[in-house]
C-alpha atoms as an extended CHARMM CRD file, in Angstrom:
* protein
*
       278  EXT
         1         1  MET       CA             39.6540000000       77.6030000000     -211.9020000000  PROA      1               0.0000000000
         2         2  ALA       CA             38.1350000000       80.8900000000     -212.9460000000  PROA      2               0.0000000000
         3         3  LYS       CA             37.2560000000       83.3780000000     -210.2310000000  PROA      3               0.0000000000
         4         4  GLY       CA             33.6020000000       83.3910000000     -209.3110000000  PROA      4               0.0000000000
         5         5  SER       CA             32.9470000000       79.9540000000     -210.8020000000  PROA      5               0.0000000000
         6         6  ASN       CA             30.0480000000       78.0740000000     -209.2500000000  PROA      6               0.0000000000
         7         7  ALA       CA             31.7630000000       74.6750000000     -209.5050000000  PROA      7               0.0000000000
         8         8  PRO       CA             32.2350000000       72.8870000000     -206.1410000000  PROA      8               0.0000000000
         9         9  ARG       CA             35.5920000000       73.3380000000     -204.5490000000  PROA      9               0.0000000000
        10        10  GLN       CA             37.9200000000       70.2990000000     -204.2560000000  PROA      10              0.0000000000
        11        11  PRO       CA             39.6910000000       69.7830000000     -200.9440000000  PROA      11              0.0000000000
        12        12  LEU       CA             43.3890000000       70.4970000000     -201.0610000000  PROA      12              0.0000000000
        13        13  ARG       CA             44.2930000000       67.3550000000     -199.0290000000  PROA      13              0.0000000000
        14        14  VAL       CA             42.3330000000       64.1180000000     -198.7790000000  PROA      14              0.0000000000
        15        15  LYS       CA             42.7570000000       61.9450000000     -195.7150000000  PROA      15              0.0000000000
        16        16  LYS       CA             43.4250000000       58.3400000000     -196.5230000000  PROA      16              0.0000000000
        17        17  PRO       CA             41.2450000000       55.8640000000     -194.7220000000  PROA      17              0.0000000000
        18        18  ALA       CA             42.9370000000       54.0330000000     -191.8370000000  PROA      18              0.0000000000
        19        19  LYS       CA             44.3380000000       50.6430000000     -192.7070000000  PROA      19              0.0000000000
        20        20  ALA       CA             42.2050000000       47.7400000000     -191.6370000000  PROA      20              0.0000000000
        21        21  ALA       CA             43.5130000000       45.7760000000     -188.7210000000  PROA      21              0.0000000000
        22        22  SER       CA             45.6760000000       42.9090000000     -189.8160000000  PROA      22              0.0000000000
        23        23  ARG       CA             43.6870000000       39.7530000000     -190.1180000000  PROA      23              0.0000000000
        24        24  SER       CA             46.6200000000       37.7350000000     -188.8910000000  PROA      24              0.0000000000
        25        25  ALA       CA             46.6380000000       39.4470000000     -185.4890000000  PROA      25              0.0000000000
        26        26  PRO       CA             43.8890000000       37.9610000000     -183.3400000000  PROA      26              0.0000000000
        27        27  ALA       CA             41.8990000000       40.0000000000     -180.8670000000  PROA      27              0.0000000000
        28        28  THR       CA             42.9580000000       39.9440000000     -177.2440000000  PROA      28              0.0000000000
        29        29  GLY       CA             42.0590000000       36.6490000000     -175.6160000000  PROA      29              0.0000000000
        30        30  GLU       CA             41.8050000000       34.7020000000     -178.8780000000  PROA      30              0.0000000000
        31        31  PRO       CA             43.9540000000       31.5420000000     -179.2080000000  PROA      31              0.0000000000
        32        32  LEU       CA             47.4260000000       32.0550000000     -180.6730000000  PROA      32              0.0000000000
        33        33  ALA       CA             48.5930000000       28.4520000000     -180.7480000000  PROA      33              0.0000000000
        34        34  ARG       CA             47.6220000000       25.0050000000     -179.5460000000  PROA      34              0.0000000000
        35        35  SER       CA             50.2890000000       22.4920000000     -178.7140000000  PROA      35              0.0000000000
        36        36  ALA       CA             51.3650000000       19.9930000000     -176.0530000000  PROA      36              0.0000000000
        37        37  GLY       CA             48.0610000000       20.1100000000     -174.2290000000  PROA      37              0.0000000000
        38        38  LYS       CA             47.9510000000       23.9230000000     -173.8200000000  PROA      38              0.0000000000
        39        39  VAL       CA             46.0630000000       26.8480000000     -175.3560000000  PROA      39              0.0000000000
        40        40  LYS       CA             48.0690000000       30.0880000000     -175.3970000000  PROA      40              0.0000000000
        41        41  THR       CA             46.3260000000       33.4780000000     -175.4880000000  PROA      41              0.0000000000
        42        42  ARG       CA             47.6840000000       36.9940000000     -175.1480000000  PROA      42              0.0000000000
        43        43  ASN       CA             46.8350000000       37.1800000000     -171.4930000000  PROA      43              0.0000000000
        44        44  THR       CA             46.6010000000       33.6010000000     -170.2700000000  PROA      44              0.0000000000
        45        45  THR       CA             47.7860000000       30.0420000000     -170.7790000000  PROA      45              0.0000000000
        46        46  LYS       CA             45.1430000000       27.3990000000     -170.1500000000  PROA      46              0.0000000000
        47        47  THR       CA             45.8170000000       23.6860000000     -169.7270000000  PROA      47              0.0000000000
        48        48  PHE       CA             43.2620000000       21.3170000000     -171.1300000000  PROA      48              0.0000000000
        49        49  GLY       CA             42.7680000000       17.5560000000     -171.1580000000  PROA      49              0.0000000000
        50        50  GLN       CA             44.0680000000       16.9890000000     -167.6210000000  PROA      50              0.0000000000
        51        51  LYS       CA             42.2990000000       16.9640000000     -164.3090000000  PROA      51              0.0000000000
        52        52  PRO       CA             43.8490000000       19.2300000000     -161.6530000000  PROA      52              0.0000000000
        53        53  SER       CA             44.8630000000       16.1730000000     -159.6200000000  PROA      53              0.0000000000
        54        54  GLN       CA             46.8480000000       14.7840000000     -162.5710000000  PROA      54              0.0000000000
        55        55  ARG       CA             49.0120000000       17.8660000000     -163.1240000000  PROA      55              0.0000000000
        56        56  ALA       CA             52.4580000000       17.3260000000     -161.6730000000  PROA      56              0.0000000000
        57        57  ALA       CA             54.1540000000       19.8940000000     -159.5270000000  PROA      57              0.0000000000
        58        58  PRO       CA             57.5030000000       21.2910000000     -160.6400000000  PROA      58              0.0000000000
        59        59  ALA       CA             60.3150000000       18.7300000000     -160.4540000000  PROA      59              0.0000000000
        60        60  ALA       CA             62.4100000000       18.6060000000     -157.3010000000  PROA      60              0.0000000000
        61        61  LYS       CA             66.1610000000       19.1740000000     -157.2610000000  PROA      61              0.0000000000
        62        62  SER       CA             68.1010000000       16.0080000000     -158.0390000000  PROA      62              0.0000000000
        63        63  PRO       CA             69.9650000000       14.6570000000     -154.9980000000  PROA      63              0.0000000000
        64        64  LYS       CA             73.7140000000       15.0030000000     -155.3950000000  PROA      64              0.0000000000
        65        65  THR       CA             75.3940000000       14.0940000000     -152.1320000000  PROA      65              0.0000000000
        66        66  ARG       CA             75.1570000000       10.8240000000     -150.2570000000  PROA      66              0.0000000000
        67        67  ALA       CA             73.2610000000       12.5740000000     -147.4580000000  PROA      67              0.0000000000
        68        68  GLU       CA             70.6770000000       13.9200000000     -149.9170000000  PROA      68              0.0000000000
        69        69  LYS       CA             70.2440000000       10.4890000000     -151.5050000000  PROA      69              0.0000000000
        70        70  LEU       CA             69.8100000000        8.8920000000     -148.0870000000  PROA      70              0.0000000000
        71        71  THR       CA             67.0760000000       11.3920000000     -147.2820000000  PROA      71              0.0000000000
        72        72  VAL       CA             65.2550000000       10.7180000000     -150.5640000000  PROA      72              0.0000000000
        73        73  ALA       CA             65.6350000000        6.9610000000     -150.0570000000  PROA      73              0.0000000000
        74        74  GLN       CA             64.1020000000        7.1440000000     -146.5900000000  PROA      74              0.0000000000
        75        75  VAL       CA             61.0950000000        9.1340000000     -147.8100000000  PROA      75              0.0000000000
        76        76  VAL       CA             60.5970000000        6.8320000000     -150.7940000000  PROA      76              0.0000000000
        77        77  LEU       CA             60.6620000000        3.7370000000     -148.6050000000  PROA      77              0.0000000000
        78        78  GLU       CA             58.2490000000        5.1610000000     -146.0140000000  PROA      78              0.0000000000
        79        79  ARG       CA             55.7340000000        6.4670000000     -148.5210000000  PROA      79              0.0000000000
        80        80  LEU       CA             55.7360000000        3.4050000000     -150.7340000000  PROA      80              0.0000000000
        81        81  LYS       CA             55.2810000000        1.1860000000     -147.6880000000  PROA      81              0.0000000000
        82        82  ALA       CA             52.1960000000        3.2100000000     -146.8050000000  PROA      82              0.0000000000
        83        83  GLU       CA             50.9540000000        3.2320000000     -150.4100000000  PROA      83              0.0000000000
        84        84  TYR       CA             51.4410000000       -0.5040000000     -150.9950000000  PROA      84              0.0000000000
        85        85  PRO       CA             51.1380000000       -2.3050000000     -147.6510000000  PROA      85              0.0000000000
        86        86  ASP       CA             50.4630000000       -5.6200000000     -149.4220000000  PROA      86              0.0000000000
        87        87  ALA       CA             53.3690000000       -5.4820000000     -151.8820000000  PROA      87              0.0000000000
        88        88  HSD       CA             54.7340000000       -8.9560000000     -152.5380000000  PROA      88              0.0000000000
        89        89  CYS       CA             56.1450000000      -11.2210000000     -155.2400000000  PROA      89              0.0000000000
        90        90  GLU       CA             53.4010000000      -11.6430000000     -157.8210000000  PROA      90              0.0000000000
        91        91  LEU       CA             54.6790000000      -14.9920000000     -159.1420000000  PROA      91              0.0000000000
        92        92  ASP       CA             52.4720000000      -17.7560000000     -157.7050000000  PROA      92              0.0000000000
        93        93  HSD       CA             54.4560000000      -20.4160000000     -155.8520000000  PROA      93              0.0000000000
        94        94  THR       CA             54.3660000000      -22.6040000000     -152.7550000000  PROA      94              0.0000000000
        95        95  ASN       CA             58.0630000000      -23.4250000000     -152.3620000000  PROA      95              0.0000000000
        96        96  ALA       CA             61.5290000000      -22.4270000000     -153.5050000000  PROA      96              0.0000000000
        97        97  PHE       CA             61.6000000000      -24.8640000000     -156.4250000000  PROA      97              0.0000000000
        98        98  GLU       CA             58.3370000000      -23.5260000000     -157.8550000000  PROA      98              0.0000000000
        99        99  LEU       CA             59.5280000000      -19.9480000000     -157.4520000000  PROA      99              0.0000000000
       100       100  LEU       CA             62.7810000000      -20.8060000000     -159.2290000000  PROA      100             0.0000000000
       101       101  CYS       CA             60.8680000000      -22.2800000000     -162.1790000000  PROA      101             0.0000000000
       102       102  ALA       CA             58.4610000000      -19.3340000000     -162.3290000000  PROA      102             0.0000000000
       103       103  THR       CA             61.2830000000      -16.7800000000     -162.1970000000  PROA      103             0.0000000000
       104       104  ILE       CA             63.0980000000      -18.4480000000     -165.0890000000  PROA      104             0.0000000000
       105       105  LEU       CA             59.8580000000      -18.3190000000     -167.1090000000  PROA      105             0.0000000000
       106       106  SER       CA             59.2850000000      -14.6510000000     -166.2340000000  PROA      106             0.0000000000
       107       107  ALA       CA             62.1340000000      -13.4050000000     -168.4640000000  PROA      107             0.0000000000
       108       108  GLN       CA             60.6060000000      -11.1920000000     -171.1790000000  PROA      108             0.0000000000
       109       109  CYS       CA             57.1520000000      -12.2310000000     -169.9790000000  PROA      109             0.0000000000
       110       110  THR       CA             54.5190000000      -10.8710000000     -167.6170000000  PROA      110             0.0000000000
       111       111  ASP       CA             53.8990000000      -12.4200000000     -164.2120000000  PROA      111             0.0000000000
       112       112  ALA       CA             50.2350000000      -12.8580000000     -165.1420000000  PROA      112             0.0000000000
       113       113  ARG       CA             51.1400000000      -14.9990000000     -168.1590000000  PROA      113             0.0000000000
       114       114  VAL       CA             53.5940000000      -17.0710000000     -166.1230000000  PROA      114             0.0000000000
       115       115  ASN       CA             50.9180000000      -17.6850000000     -163.5030000000  PROA      115             0.0000000000
       116       116  MET       CA             48.6600000000      -19.0800000000     -166.2330000000  PROA      116             0.0000000000
       117       117  VAL       CA             51.3180000000      -21.6280000000     -167.2410000000  PROA      117             0.0000000000
       118       118  THR       CA             52.8880000000      -22.7860000000     -163.9890000000  PROA      118             0.0000000000
       119       119  PRO       CA             49.9260000000      -24.7410000000     -162.5250000000  PROA      119             0.0000000000
       120       120  GLN       CA             50.2040000000      -27.2780000000     -165.3750000000  PROA      120             0.0000000000
       121       121  LEU       CA             54.0110000000      -27.3110000000     -165.1140000000  PROA      121             0.0000000000
       122       122  PHE       CA             53.9920000000      -27.8860000000     -161.3550000000  PROA      122             0.0000000000
       123       123  LYS       CA             51.3480000000      -30.5980000000     -161.6430000000  PROA      123             0.0000000000
       124       124  ALA       CA             53.3760000000      -32.4710000000     -164.2300000000  PROA      124             0.0000000000
       125       125  TYR       CA             56.7480000000      -31.9030000000     -162.5570000000  PROA      125             0.0000000000
       126       126  PRO       CA             56.3230000000      -31.1380000000     -158.8210000000  PROA      126             0.0000000000
       127       127  THR       CA             59.9890000000      -31.7450000000     -157.9060000000  PROA      127             0.0000000000
       128       128  ALA       CA             63.4400000000      -31.2450000000     -159.3490000000  PROA      128             0.0000000000
       129       129  GLU       CA             63.7650000000      -35.0160000000     -159.7480000000  PROA      129             0.0000000000
       130       130  ALA       CA             60.6000000000      -35.1760000000     -161.8780000000  PROA      130             0.0000000000
       131       131  LEU       CA             61.5880000000      -32.2090000000     -164.0500000000  PROA      131             0.0000000000
       132       132  SER       CA             65.1340000000      -33.5140000000     -164.5490000000  PROA      132             0.0000000000
       133       133  VAL       CA             63.8790000000      -36.5420000000     -166.4940000000  PROA      133             0.0000000000
       134       134  ALA       CA             61.1640000000      -34.7030000000     -168.4450000000  PROA      134             0.0000000000
       135       135  ARG       CA             61.0820000000      -34.8290000000     -172.2320000000  PROA      135             0.0000000000
       136       136  LEU       CA             62.1760000000      -31.4710000000     -173.5590000000  PROA      136             0.0000000000
       137       137  GLU       CA             59.3200000000      -31.4210000000     -176.1020000000  PROA      137             0.0000000000
       138       138  ASP       CA             56.7440000000      -31.8680000000     -173.3560000000  PROA      138             0.0000000000
       139       139  VAL       CA             58.1310000000      -28.9750000000     -171.3100000000  PROA      139             0.0000000000
       140       140  GLU       CA             58.2880000000      -26.7900000000     -174.4310000000  PROA      140             0.0000000000
       141       141  GLU       CA             54.6030000000      -27.3900000000     -175.0900000000  PROA      141             0.0000000000
       142       142  ILE       CA             53.6400000000      -26.3730000000     -171.5620000000  PROA      142             0.0000000000
       143       143  VAL       CA             55.6620000000      -23.1400000000     -171.5190000000  PROA      143             0.0000000000
       144       144  ARG       CA             55.1420000000      -22.2110000000     -175.1780000000  PROA      144             0.0000000000
       145       145  THR       CA             53.0490000000      -19.0710000000     -174.5020000000  PROA      145             0.0000000000
       146       146  THR       CA             55.7060000000      -17.4600000000     -172.2660000000  PROA      146             0.0000000000
       147       147  GLY       CA             57.9620000000      -16.6480000000     -175.2490000000  PROA      147             0.0000000000
       148       148  PHE       CA             61.4430000000      -18.0260000000     -176.0070000000  PROA      148             0.0000000000
       149       149  PHE       CA             59.9050000000      -21.3170000000     -174.9450000000  PROA      149             0.0000000000
       150       150  ARG       CA             62.6470000000      -23.5680000000     -176.3380000000  PROA      150             0.0000000000
       151       151  ALA       CA             65.4160000000      -21.7780000000     -174.4480000000  PROA      151             0.0000000000
       152       152  LYS       CA             63.2920000000      -21.6220000000     -171.2880000000  PROA      152             0.0000000000
       153       153  ALA       CA             62.4830000000      -25.3400000000     -171.4820000000  PROA      153             0.0000000000
       154       154  ARG       CA             66.2050000000      -26.1770000000     -171.8070000000  PROA      154             0.0000000000
       155       155  SER       CA             66.9370000000      -23.9350000000     -168.8050000000  PROA      155             0.0000000000
       156       156  LEU       CA             64.2540000000      -25.5770000000     -166.7010000000  PROA      156             0.0000000000
       157       157  VAL       CA             65.3690000000      -29.1320000000     -167.4040000000  PROA      157             0.0000000000
       158       158  GLY       CA             69.0530000000      -28.1720000000     -167.0760000000  PROA      158             0.0000000000
       159       159  MET       CA             68.3770000000      -26.3950000000     -163.7870000000  PROA      159             0.0000000000
       160       160  ALA       CA             66.5410000000      -29.4200000000     -162.4290000000  PROA      160             0.0000000000
       161       161  ASN       CA             69.4150000000      -31.7410000000     -163.4160000000  PROA      161             0.0000000000
       162       162  ALA       CA             71.9010000000      -29.4180000000     -161.7020000000  PROA      162             0.0000000000
       163       163  LEU       CA             69.8080000000      -29.3840000000     -158.5230000000  PROA      163             0.0000000000
       164       164  VAL       CA             69.7100000000      -33.1810000000     -158.4770000000  PROA      164             0.0000000000
       165       165  ASP       CA             73.3900000000      -33.6570000000     -159.3010000000  PROA      165             0.0000000000
       166       166  ARG       CA             74.8680000000      -30.9170000000     -157.0910000000  PROA      166             0.0000000000
       167       167  HSD       CA             72.3650000000      -30.1760000000     -154.3390000000  PROA      167             0.0000000000
       168       168  GLY       CA             70.3750000000      -33.3340000000     -153.7130000000  PROA      168             0.0000000000
       169       169  GLY       CA             67.3140000000      -31.8990000000     -155.4800000000  PROA      169             0.0000000000
       170       170  GLU       CA             67.0830000000      -28.9220000000     -153.1290000000  PROA      170             0.0000000000
       171       171  VAL       CA             67.3380000000      -25.2430000000     -154.0390000000  PROA      171             0.0000000000
       172       172  PRO       CA             70.5570000000      -23.8160000000     -152.5380000000  PROA      172             0.0000000000
       173       173  ARG       CA             70.5720000000      -20.7370000000     -150.3080000000  PROA      173             0.0000000000
       174       174  THR       CA             73.5790000000      -18.7500000000     -151.5080000000  PROA      174             0.0000000000
       175       175  ILE       CA             74.2860000000      -16.5060000000     -154.4970000000  PROA      175             0.0000000000
       176       176  ALA       CA             77.4190000000      -18.4810000000     -155.2670000000  PROA      176             0.0000000000
       177       177  GLU       CA             75.4760000000      -21.7320000000     -155.5880000000  PROA      177             0.0000000000
       178       178  LEU       CA             72.4250000000      -20.3080000000     -157.3850000000  PROA      178             0.0000000000
       179       179  VAL       CA             74.0860000000      -18.2610000000     -160.1460000000  PROA      179             0.0000000000
       180       180  PRO       CA             75.7980000000      -21.2650000000     -161.8620000000  PROA      180             0.0000000000
       181       181  LEU       CA             72.4320000000      -22.9800000000     -162.3740000000  PROA      181             0.0000000000
       182       182  PRO       CA             71.1370000000      -22.9100000000     -165.9950000000  PROA      182             0.0000000000
       183       183  GLY       CA             68.7890000000      -19.9720000000     -166.5630000000  PROA      183             0.0000000000
       184       184  VAL       CA             69.7690000000      -18.2810000000     -163.2910000000  PROA      184             0.0000000000
       185       185  GLY       CA             71.5630000000      -14.9280000000     -162.9320000000  PROA      185             0.0000000000
       186       186  ARG       CA             72.0620000000      -12.5930000000     -160.0190000000  PROA      186             0.0000000000
       187       187  LYS       CA             68.5810000000      -11.0950000000     -160.3330000000  PROA      187             0.0000000000
       188       188  THR       CA             66.9130000000      -14.5250000000     -160.2220000000  PROA      188             0.0000000000
       189       189  ALA       CA             69.1370000000      -15.5640000000     -157.3190000000  PROA      189             0.0000000000
       190       190  ASN       CA             68.0840000000      -12.4810000000     -155.3630000000  PROA      190             0.0000000000
       191       191  VAL       CA             64.4160000000      -13.2540000000     -156.0670000000  PROA      191             0.0000000000
       192       192  ILE       CA             64.8250000000      -16.7740000000     -154.6540000000  PROA      192             0.0000000000
       193       193  LEU       CA             66.8290000000      -15.7570000000     -151.5850000000  PROA      193             0.0000000000
       194       194  GLY       CA             64.6360000000      -12.8160000000     -150.6650000000  PROA      194             0.0000000000
       195       195  ASN       CA             61.2440000000      -14.3990000000     -151.2490000000  PROA      195             0.0000000000
       196       196  ALA       CA             61.7120000000      -18.1280000000     -150.6190000000  PROA      196             0.0000000000
       197       197  PHE       CA             64.2310000000      -17.9160000000     -147.7660000000  PROA      197             0.0000000000
       198       198  ALA       CA             63.8900000000      -14.3230000000     -146.4600000000  PROA      198             0.0000000000
       199       199  ILE       CA             67.6110000000      -13.7900000000     -147.0380000000  PROA      199             0.0000000000
       200       200  ASN       CA             68.5150000000      -10.2150000000     -147.9980000000  PROA      200             0.0000000000
       201       201  GLU       CA             71.6860000000      -10.8280000000     -149.9620000000  PROA      201             0.0000000000
       202       202  GLY       CA             70.9950000000       -8.1570000000     -152.5810000000  PROA      202             0.0000000000
       203       203  ILE       CA             68.3190000000       -6.1070000000     -154.3480000000  PROA      203             0.0000000000
       204       204  VAL       CA             66.3420000000       -7.4190000000     -157.3030000000  PROA      204             0.0000000000
       205       205  VAL       CA             66.8620000000       -4.9650000000     -160.1600000000  PROA      205             0.0000000000
       206       206  ASP       CA             64.3560000000       -5.5000000000     -162.9570000000  PROA      206             0.0000000000
       207       207  THR       CA             63.2440000000       -2.9660000000     -165.5890000000  PROA      207             0.0000000000
       208       208  HSD       CA             60.8980000000       -1.1850000000     -163.1480000000  PROA      208             0.0000000000
       209       209  VAL       CA             63.5620000000       -0.8520000000     -160.4550000000  PROA      209             0.0000000000
       210       210  GLN       CA             66.0600000000        0.4080000000     -163.0440000000  PROA      210             0.0000000000
       211       211  ARG       CA             63.6120000000        3.0600000000     -164.2940000000  PROA      211             0.0000000000
       212       212  LEU       CA             62.4990000000        4.3400000000     -160.8850000000  PROA      212             0.0000000000
       213       213  ALA       CA             65.9580000000        4.3920000000     -159.3390000000  PROA      213             0.0000000000
       214       214  ARG       CA             67.2140000000        6.6250000000     -162.1300000000  PROA      214             0.0000000000
       215       215  ARG       CA             64.1050000000        8.8540000000     -162.2290000000  PROA      215             0.0000000000
       216       216  LEU       CA             64.3490000000        9.4560000000     -158.4810000000  PROA      216             0.0000000000
       217       217  GLY       CA             67.9670000000       10.5120000000     -158.8820000000  PROA      217             0.0000000000
       218       218  LEU       CA             69.2880000000        7.7350000000     -156.6490000000  PROA      218             0.0000000000
       219       219  THR       CA             71.7980000000        6.6280000000     -159.2720000000  PROA      219             0.0000000000
       220       220  ARG       CA             73.0180000000        7.3590000000     -162.7800000000  PROA      220             0.0000000000
       221       221  GLU       CA             74.1870000000        3.8210000000     -163.3640000000  PROA      221             0.0000000000
       222       222  ALA       CA             72.6750000000        2.1290000000     -166.4070000000  PROA      222             0.0000000000
       223       223  ASP       CA             73.3670000000       -1.5770000000     -165.8100000000  PROA      223             0.0000000000
       224       224  PRO       CA             71.5300000000       -3.6620000000     -163.1770000000  PROA      224             0.0000000000
       225       225  ILE       CA             74.6780000000       -4.5710000000     -161.2210000000  PROA      225             0.0000000000
       226       226  GLY       CA             75.7230000000       -0.9390000000     -160.9350000000  PROA      226             0.0000000000
       227       227  ILE       CA             72.2240000000        0.0970000000     -159.8860000000  PROA      227             0.0000000000
       228       228  GLU       CA             72.0840000000       -2.6380000000     -157.2490000000  PROA      228             0.0000000000
       229       229  LYS       CA             75.4260000000       -1.5370000000     -155.7980000000  PROA      229             0.0000000000
       230       230  ALA       CA             74.2140000000        2.0670000000     -155.7180000000  PROA      230             0.0000000000
       231       231  LEU       CA             70.9330000000        1.2280000000     -153.9570000000  PROA      231             0.0000000000
       232       232  MET       CA             72.1740000000       -1.1850000000     -151.3160000000  PROA      232             0.0000000000
       233       233  PRO       CA             73.9030000000        1.4430000000     -149.1010000000  PROA      233             0.0000000000
       234       234  LEU       CA             70.8660000000        3.7380000000     -149.2520000000  PROA      234             0.0000000000
       235       235  PHE       CA             68.2960000000        1.3450000000     -147.7820000000  PROA      235             0.0000000000
       236       236  PRO       CA             68.2230000000       -0.8450000000     -144.6400000000  PROA      236             0.0000000000
       237       237  ARG       CA             69.3170000000       -4.4020000000     -145.4340000000  PROA      237             0.0000000000
       238       238  GLU       CA             66.1970000000       -5.8630000000     -143.8580000000  PROA      238             0.0000000000
       239       239  ASP       CA             64.1160000000       -3.9980000000     -146.4660000000  PROA      239             0.0000000000
       240       240  TRP       CA             66.0360000000       -4.9760000000     -149.6020000000  PROA      240             0.0000000000
       241       241  ALA       CA             63.6080000000       -7.6680000000     -150.7580000000  PROA      241             0.0000000000
       242       242  LEU       CA             60.5800000000       -5.5070000000     -149.9220000000  PROA      242             0.0000000000
       243       243  LEU       CA             62.1030000000       -2.4920000000     -151.6500000000  PROA      243             0.0000000000
       244       244  SER       CA             62.1150000000       -4.3390000000     -154.9620000000  PROA      244             0.0000000000
       245       245  HSD       CA             58.4340000000       -5.2120000000     -154.6120000000  PROA      245             0.0000000000
       246       246  LEU       CA             57.5490000000       -1.6230000000     -153.6700000000  PROA      246             0.0000000000
       247       247  LEU       CA             59.3590000000       -0.1570000000     -156.6900000000  PROA      247             0.0000000000
       248       248  ILE       CA             57.9370000000       -2.8170000000     -159.0180000000  PROA      248             0.0000000000
       249       249  TRP       CA             54.3870000000       -2.2100000000     -157.7700000000  PROA      249             0.0000000000
       250       250  HSD       CA             54.8140000000        1.5460000000     -158.1530000000  PROA      250             0.0000000000
       251       251  GLY       CA             56.2600000000        1.0980000000     -161.6290000000  PROA      251             0.0000000000
       252       252  ARG       CA             53.3600000000       -1.0850000000     -162.6880000000  PROA      252             0.0000000000
       253       253  ARG       CA             50.6440000000        1.1180000000     -161.1930000000  PROA      253             0.0000000000
       254       254  THR       CA             51.8340000000        4.7310000000     -161.4200000000  PROA      254             0.0000000000
       255       255  CYS       CA             55.3540000000        5.3800000000     -162.7120000000  PROA      255             0.0000000000
       256       256  PHE       CA             54.8150000000        3.8890000000     -166.1650000000  PROA      256             0.0000000000
       257       257  ALA       CA             57.6460000000        3.8030000000     -168.6780000000  PROA      257             0.0000000000
       258       258  ARG       CA             56.0310000000        6.0200000000     -171.3220000000  PROA      258             0.0000000000
       259       259  LYS       CA             53.4730000000        8.1640000000     -169.5290000000  PROA      259             0.0000000000
       260       260  PRO       CA             53.9970000000        8.1920000000     -165.7690000000  PROA      260             0.0000000000
       261       261  GLU       CA             51.0430000000        9.5700000000     -163.8230000000  PROA      261             0.0000000000
       262       262  CYS       CA             53.1010000000       12.0840000000     -161.8330000000  PROA      262             0.0000000000
       263       263  GLY       CA             50.0260000000       13.9890000000     -160.6890000000  PROA      263             0.0000000000
       264       264  ARG       CA             48.9610000000       11.1430000000     -158.4110000000  PROA      264             0.0000000000
       265       265  CYS       CA             52.4190000000        9.9100000000     -157.4400000000  PROA      265             0.0000000000
       266       266  VAL       CA             53.1080000000        9.8090000000     -153.6870000000  PROA      266             0.0000000000
       267       267  VAL       CA             56.7490000000       10.8010000000     -154.1760000000  PROA      267             0.0000000000
       268       268  GLN       CA             56.3790000000       13.4150000000     -156.9170000000  PROA      268             0.0000000000
       269       269  ASP       CA             57.4520000000       16.2820000000     -154.6370000000  PROA      269             0.0000000000
       270       270  ILE       CA             60.9150000000       14.7150000000     -154.1800000000  PROA      270             0.0000000000
       271       271  CYS       CA             61.2590000000       13.3030000000     -157.6940000000  PROA      271             0.0000000000
       272       272  PRO       CA             63.5540000000       15.3010000000     -160.0080000000  PROA      272             0.0000000000
       273       273  SER       CA             61.8110000000       13.7510000000     -163.0340000000  PROA      273             0.0000000000
       274       274  ALA       CA             58.2440000000       14.6650000000     -162.0560000000  PROA      274             0.0000000000
       275       275  GLY       CA             56.2710000000       16.0590000000     -164.9720000000  PROA      275             0.0000000000
       276       276  GLY       CA             59.2370000000       15.9670000000     -167.3240000000  PROA      276             0.0000000000
       277       277  VAL       CA             59.2020000000       12.3500000000     -168.5070000000  PROA      277             0.0000000000
       278       278  GLU       CA             57.6400000000       11.3680000000     -171.7980000000  PROA      278             0.0000000000
């Protein structure tokens, strides 16, 4: 540029404007992600959709030694007794024969459904002698809504015939005599002995007992017989029948298979599965 020119001077260096803040980076406190019932922010993590009373505490350490399992078993028994003072067999019956029939029908069926069917069955066939001479088709029609009704009807009539032929129409009082009856296994035999005769020969292990025993860390066994053998030394013999009812009631009311309500569980502080079960 010529000396003395009146044209405006141009700056030698021009500052570039600062880059705009990245749109992908949210401001402090804004949500970053939402998953599994939580909102994450830069400074906090907030839980939503659960009441404070429903949030489970951190899981307890799984019991390893026999002494630790005995301690857990004692606490479980005491607390469930207090939580469910009226726990009992929920199959309606007035005698051992009725309970045996109801237990056979309860396979793969709810107790509530069985209780809807058994009044008609017991009215038509009040004794083993009456049921032993029943027409299979008639029994099938009565028990149809319990599922697998043909197999269950055959078991009922076969069981009644066995009672008449081998035991004078009476329900026997030993595992060895009960298990050979049609439709009867060890679990059913334990139900009859514990609830009809107050004989604690073993522990009834149904799906609820299996689930809770493993969740509480009392056993790693998978089959009912193995679970029963693992539980028997941990609990007083006089409480074996009651223990099954307590675990079943807890499984039906709180420790559900899919979404257990750990936040209101009376044994969550000693349960190694608390809050971590889907």
